[in-house]
N, C-alpha and C positions, 0 to 999 in steps of 0.2 A: 596539410590543410584540414583533412578530415579528422585527424586526431585532436587538433586544436578545438574544433567544434564540439567533439565528444567531451573533452575535458571541461569546456565551458558549460555544456549542458549538465554534466555531473555536478559541477561546482554550484550551479544555480538551482538545481533540483535535488540536491543530496537527501534532504529529509523525505521528499516524496519517494525517492528510490528506496530508501530504508524502510519506509512504510509499506511499499510493495513487497519487499523481501520478507519482512516480518509477518505481513499479512498472508503471504503464500505459505510460510512455515506454519502459521496458526491454522490456516485452512487444511493443511495436511493433517495436523494433529486433531482438528475437529472431525475430519472424515474418519480418521483411525479410531478415535475414542467414542464419538457419538454417532456419526454417519447415518446411514439409512439402510436398515436391514432388508426391507422389501425390494429396494432398487427402483422405486417409483418416484423418489424425490429428485427433482431436476438438478439441484445444486450439489447435494451431498451423496448422490448414488455412486459417483466415480471420483477417484482422487484428483484427477486433472481438473474436473469442473469445480471442485471445492477449492483447489489451490488457486486457480485463475480468479474465481469470484472474490475470494478473500484478499488476494494480492491487489486487485483493482480497488477494492474497498479500502484497504490500507493506504494505497497510493493516494486516493482522493481525500481521505480523512486527514492524513498528515500533511498533505498539500494545502488543504483548507486551513489547518491550524498554523502552518508556517506562514501562509499569506496573511492571516489574521494578526499574527505576532509582528509582522513587518509593518502593518498599517496601524497597530496600536501605538498611541502616543507615549513617549517616554516621560519620565518625571521632569526632565529638563524642559520639555516642550509645553508642559502644563502651566 
C-alpha cells in the first residue's frame, strides 16, 4: 500500500522532484565555485545550506512551470 502511494506521488510530481535534484546539484556547484569566503552569508556559507536552498527553489520553480503547462490551453481547445 505504501509503495503504491509513493509511485503515484513520483508519477504526479516527477518534474518537481527533478527540479529539486538539479537544484541541489546546482546549489552544490554554486557553493563550491562562488560561495562565501568570509562565512557570514547565510545561504552560501555551508554546502548543506546552499544545496537545500537551491533544491527547494528548483522544486518550486519546476513545479510552477509544470502546473502552468497543464493549465495552458492546447491548440485544439482554442
